[in-house]
N, C-alpha and C positions, 0 to 999 in steps of 0.2 A: 453602817454598811462599809465593807471593804471592797476594793475594786470599783469604786464609784466613778472613776474617770475612764474605764474601759468601755468597750462596745455595748455590753449589756447594762452595766451600771449607770452610765451617763444617760442612756435612753430611759432607764427606770426612774431616775431622778426627775426627768422632764415629765414623766407620766403621773407621778405621785400627786395626789390632791394637796391643796394648801394646808389642810388640817394636819398633815404629817409633819412632825418635827424630826428632821433627819440629820444625823451626825455621820460624817464620812471620814474614814482614815485614809490618808494619802501621803505619799512620800514627797510630793511637790505642792505645797500649799499655794504658792503664787500662780503656778500654771493651772491648778484646779479652779481657783477663784476667777481667773481670767477667762477660762473656757466655759465654765458652768455657772459662774456668778454666785448669787446668794441663795441658791436653791437649797443649801444645806449649811450646817456648821462644819467647818473643816478642821481636822486635827492631824498632826503628823506622827503621833505616838500614842500607845496605849498606857504609857507609864503613869499618866495622871489619873488613871482609873483603878479603884480598889475592887470593884465589882461592876456588874451590868444591871444593877437593880433599877436604875433610872430609865431603862429602855424596855419597850414592849416587844421588840423583835430584833434579831440579828440577821443580816443578809451578807453572807461571806462569799465574795466572788473573786478575791484577789489571787494572783498567781502569775509567775513568769510565763509569757507566751510559749506554748509548747512547740510551735512550728516555725518560729522566726529564725532559728539558728540550727546548724548541724549539731547532732547529739554527741558531743564529746562527753567524756566522763564528768568533766567539770560542769558542763551545761545541764546534763541530766540531774546532777546533784542540786544545781540551782533551781531547776524546775520543781523538784521534789520539795526542797526545804522552803521555798517561797510559799508553798501551800501548807505543808505539814506544821511548820513552826508557828505561823500566824493562827492557824486553826486551833492549835493547842493552847495558845495564849488566850484566845477567845473562850475556849472551853473552861480554862482555869478561872477566868473572871466570872463566867456563869456560875461555876460551882462555889465561888467565894462569897456569893450573896445569899440573902434570905428570901428575896422575891426576884428571882432571875427572870429574863425575858420569857414570854409565853411561847415564842416560836423561834427556832434557830434554823434558817435556810442556809444550806452549805453547798457550794459548787462541787460538781463532779463531772464526768463525761461518759459518753457511750463507750469510750475506750476502756471502761471498766470491764467490759465483756471480752476484750481482746478480739482477735480475728475470728469470725464466725461463719464465713462462707455465705451460703444462701439460706441458712437456718433462720427462721423468724424468732426474734428474741424479745421477750418482755421482761419486766422486773422480776418475774418469778423464775427466770432462767438461772440455773446454778452452775452449769458447766462452762466456766470462763477459761479462756486461753491464757496461759501464763507468759506474759511478755511485759515490756516496760510500762505500757499504758495501763494495763490491768493493775500492776503492782503500785503504780502511782496513785490511781484512783481508789483502790481498795484500802490503802493505808490512810488516805485523805478522809474517806468515809468513816473508817474505824475511829479515827480521832474525833470527828464531828459527833458521832453517836454517843460519845462520853458525856455530852451536854444533856442528853435525854434524862428526864426525871418526871415525877408526877406534876411538876410545875412547868416543864419545858418540853415541847414536842420538837423533834428534829426531822426536817425534810431534806433529802439529798437530791440535788438537781443534776441528773445524768443527761448532760446536754449534748446534742448532736451538732451538725454544721449549721450555724446561725446565719441566715441569709438577710443581709441588710445592704442598703445603698450607701451607708455611712462608714463602712469599714468591714473588716473580716475577710474571709476567703473569697467571697463573690467578687469583691472589688479587685482582688489580685488576679482573678481569672479573666476579667472583662477585657483588658487590652488585647490579649491574644485572640479571643473570640470575636471582638469587634473588627479585627483585621482579617478574619476568616482563617486564622491559624490555630484555633482551639480544637481540642478533640479529646478522646478518651486516653486514660493512662493505663499502661500495661494491657491486659486483655479486656479491660473495661467491664468485667463481670462483677467486680467488687461493689458492694452496696454502699450507698451514701445515705445516711439518715440525717435529714435536714429539718429545719424549722424556720418559719418566717419570724422575723424580729417582733412583729406585733403579737404573735401567738406566744412567743417567749415572755414578753411583758405581761400579757394577760394571765399566763400560767403562774408566774411568780406571784402576782397579786391574788390569784385564786387561792394559792396555798397559804398566803399570809392570812387570809380571812376565814378559811375553812378549819374550824377547830378540831375536826376528826382526822385531818390529813397528817400522816407521819410516815417516815420510812423513805425508800427510794422511789423516784418518779423519773421516767424517761421523758425528756423534753425534746421530742421529735414529732414530726408529722406522722399521721397514721399510715402514710403511703411512701415509704422509702423507695428509692430507685437505684438501679445500677449506675455505675459511673458512665457507661456508654449512653444510657437513657438521659442522664443528667446533661451530658455534653450535647446531645442532639436537641434536647429541649431548650437549652440555653442558646444554642446557635439559631434555632428556629425563632425564638422570641426576638432575637437581635436581627433577624432576616439575613443571616450569614450562612455559608456552607459549613459542614462539619466533615472535613476530608482527612485531617491529619490525626496521627496517633503518636503518643510519646511512649516508646518502648521501655519495658522494665529495665533493660540493660543500660539504658541512658540514666534513669533515675537513681539506680542503686549506687553507682560510684559517685554520682553528683551529690546525693543527700545522705548516703550511708544508711544507718539504721532508721533514720527518720523517714525514709522512703516507705517504710511499712505503713505509715499513716495513709499514704496515697494508693498503695498497691493492694491493701487488704482493708476489709471493712466489716460492718455489722448491719444486719437487716432488722433494725430496732423499731418496735411499735410502742406507743404510749398507753399501755393497757390500764395501768393504775390511775392515770389522770382521767381517762375516759370513764372508768368505773366510778370515780369520785364525782362525775357530773360535768367535767370540763368539756367545752365544745371548741374545736379548732375552727378558726375563720378561714385558714388556708390549708386545705387538706391535700391539694394536688399541686405538683411542682409548676405546671404551666401557669396556673392562676397566680401563684406566689411570685414567679419571676415577672410576669406581666405587670403586676402591681408595683414591683420594685423598679422595673426598668422602663416602662412606658413613659415617654415624656409628656 
């Protein structure tokens, strides 16, 4: 696993049964062992590996956070290369062996589709909007798919907004909403495709175990909502008003190109996961937020 200390990876490690022997690549061994203990074997480099024949599965989740810093040219390159280079290294190791892993799960994001307005988007959607998030994810997926062979199936995890009480975007939103200062961004009509962290975990485990699953999968609830509806639902669950709005003209100079992530969106549905037989525990936003935020 790569990205084992992140929001998704750390939760996944805690969920895995004891029968799994997990090796995690991390840049900070001491911090990883301190925070996550002995749930895994920790390595700081792939240099000691000639191939991946000793592993049954690869879960590739690593990457520079996309929304933590303003998108300068340098930061955009860092975001890209942190995903592309490591994925290529893993693919090369897969191809170097005689008995490669049976499954290669590789991260991606709903940003693959680019801005889509209110068009409902499934994995079969072909008309992607050409912008940074699309180019980032398209290349990331293209590299991962090189690991596909008769011996290895590749699943691409096109992940939406992961809702968790332990980190991620929801935690960043909470202070403003708890003080009654939260509200929609821009016109509020942009869609937010979200997923409860528990469904994220269950979906990954589902793909690990289902031998017929391969290709792209949208990791989003079947019921995406507009930014305005998300804001009103979050405020209601917190028993706070939703009176304020952050205008686009404030966000654009403040965040630059990165404001596109907040002001535009995708109405994504998990068609292929449901077709494969996966059932979402949290299909509606109010239930998901109540589960995460009720004391």
